[in-house]
LOKE-680949 format. One record per residue (C-alpha): residue in one letter; x, y, z. Coordinates in pm, whole numbers, plus 50000, padded with zeros to 5 digits. Last residue first. Layout:
# LOKE-680949
aXYZ/...
This chain:
# LOKE-680949
n493595102551785/v491525133651867/l488165119951753/d488585085451908/s489385099652250/y486525124852229/s483705101252134/t481765104552464/w482485141852490/i481615147152122/i478295129052171/w477685149152487/d478175182752310/l475935172252021/h472985175952260/l473835212552317/m474435217251943/p471085203751828/i471465171151629/e470595169951258/l474065156151178/k474635182050904/e472945209551104/s475045202351412/l478245201251208/d477435234951051/k476685250451392/y479855235051530/f482045251651265/d480055283951276/k480865286051648/i484555279451585/d484805306151317/d486475291951009/n489405312050873/e491655283550760/k488655264450632/t486985231950732/k488175228451089/y488955192251177/k491965192251409/e491695227651540/y487965223351596/i488425190851786/t490985207452014/t488725237652067/l485855214552158/r487945197552423/s489305230552560/d485825245152612/i483155261652396/p479635258952541/i477515247352240/f475295274652107/l471545275252158/e469815281651824/k469085244551769/p466615245452057/f467365218952321/y465035189152324/k462295185952585/l461975155552808/g459485155853095/f458285184053321/i459665174253661/n462675152153607/r463255169453275/a463855201753470/w467115184653558/y468705186853216/s467095220253134/f468665238453428/m472085223953347/k471945234552981/v470545269053055/a473355274553306/f475945262153055/v474665286752795/i475075315653038/t478535305353162/k479905298452812/s478875331852670/d476325329252387/k473935355552522/a476785379052611/q476955388552978/k475335415153195/m474285389253458/t470615399453450/n470505404753072/a472325372153000/l470035353053235/s466915367953076/d468175360452724/r469055324452807/l465715318252978/d463855333352684/i465805310452449/m464895281052674/n461175286152616/e459525253852736/f461815252153038/y461335289353097/k457555285253103/k457895254953330/e459915274853583/s457555304753583/w456245302253942/s459365320754061/f461705328453770/k460745364353693/e461185377454047/l464065353054080/f466075372353820/p466645400254070/e468795376154281/f471535370754021/k473835398254146/v473795382254491/l474855348854341/r477575365654137/w478885381554457/i479205346954607/k481235336854303/t483605365954345/d484105357854713/v484805321154631/f487405328454363/r488695292454372/k487585266154623/n485045246654418/k485725209954493/k486095209654869/c482935227954971/i483095249455288/k482715285555173/l480785276154860/f478165257955070/e477695287755299/s477135310154999/l474705285254847/l472605284055161/n472685321755207/i471655327854847/i468835302654893/e467775320855210/q467685354155026/s465565340454743/s463085324954986/i463015286754991/n464975280555308/k462045284455551/e460505253855391/d463345232255519/f465125205755317/k468835210755380/d469645173655406/s469965166455033/f471705199854985/y475165186655064/t474795154554862/s473605173554554/f476525198054569/e479145171154630/e477775152454327/w477895184354126/y481545189354226/d482455153754134/e480935158653787/w482915191353757/k486255174753823/w488075192454103/s489375227254193/l486735243553977/q487445274253767/y483745274653672/c480465262653825/v479385295853977/l476515302553735/s475495265953732/n474985267154110/w472345293754063/l470425273053812/i470635241454019/l469595258354343/s466735276554175/l465615244254005/y465275224654329/f463785252154551/y461295263754285/v460175228554197/k459745218754562/k457815250654637/e455475245154340/k454785209354450/e453555220754792/w455735206555065/s454995172355216/l458485159555131/k458995128054923/e459725148954611/l462845163054773/q464405128654804/n463625119954441/w464935154054333/f468315147954497/q468435112954347/n467945128154004/l470695152554097/a473145124254154/k472035105853839/f472725136253620/q476025141153803/p477075105453723/d476245108053348/q473955080653217/e471235106253143/e473395127052912/f474755097152718/s471215083752662/i469955117752547/a472825120052297/d472195085052167/k468515093252113/l469515124051914/d471515103651667/y474955088251637/n475975069151324/k477185101151153/l479855108851412/k483045094351265/e481915100550908/y481115137050993/l484605142051133/l486175126050825/n483995146050585/n485245178350737/m488825166050731/k488715155750363/t486965187350249/s489465208850437/i492485190550296/l491325194949936/k490475231550004/l493915236350154/k495505220949845/e493515243949619/k494635274649815/k498245262449802/s497985259849425/l497685225249275/k500435211249051/k501905191749344/i498555174249386/e498495161249031/i502135149549048/e501415130649371/r498375114649208/k500445100248923/t503085088549169/a500455070649380/l498995052849078/s502445040648974/r503465031649330/n500715005949371/e497464999949561/f496865036349649/k495785054049970/e495245091750011/f496735114050281/y496205146850465/i497435164750777/i500885149350819/k502555171051081/v505735191751072/p507955204551351/k509955214551165/r510565240450894/s514355241750872/l514695204250814/t511425202550619/y512965211950283/k516085191450354/a514255158850292/w517275135150303/w516575115350616/p517855108450967/i515055096151198/e513685121051451/w514385144751166/n510855159251178/h510345148450818/q511715114250908/k509335111051203/e506425119550970/r507705093250727/r507855066150992/i504245072251094/l503015074250735/d504605041550621/t504495032250250/t505465067450143/i504835094049879/g505245132049902/t503645166249927/y504965195450136/l502865224550261/s503975257950410/n502455268950740/d505855280450882/f505855250551120/c505235227150829/k501985211050717/v502515176850563/i500675163750260/y500505126750180/v500325102349889/f500225067950047/y501275034549904/m500005000050000/
């Protein structure tokens, strides 16, 4: 088997060649193994970013000549099409049902389900239970950043802590702020910027005037929830913190109101994993990362916030 390949050099130039062993050839281009390709000597590190397979050297040589005649712009278009199709091919067998399954198998999802199950046993009015449960989750989402532990472990610590704080006197907005503030001061997995996060909770209190008794309305109109949160917190509508809060709220509102899919307009919260995938598979040199995931979402017919869990589950395969 022969491969026609393109490497991208440190200076962003492209080099085309033929080999029978892509791994060995990349090492040769990086001079980890002595070789004669002086072009890449002063341009390393290099990385093979494109290849095609051929059964014999004759066919490979013919294709190498064709590719070498292409302009750099044409080569980049060839590479982009290949990488875009490759990412789609790796994900095309997943659907919306898979995404929901991945979400609901997550440890923090199960932990907060248990939290709701305990709360539901209380003799409180249903509206009070819903308000207490979803207020805590929504507020905690707004301070769930710069954690000192894995976020799933933090949410488990959160649900365990509040599972014995069931008291009807704690359901006022001020009491919920107090409860969360005390939790942040003593929790083990969210120790960074505690004072700043407590201030965010105080800043968020005006939203409760809209939220109380309107939880189902916001669940059924997640765009309205996003816009109200962004306005209250003075943040962009597609900022990671705001979108993440909508995502967490909607996950656990399912326990109460049933399953509702995320609107396709809600952007995926961009993190280091998604940035890595984007850098590996982006379709054009100047692609915007949000457009990249919007296009992928539309092609797979999976809303971006549900696509997030499919990428998380497939991450190791996608980056290797």
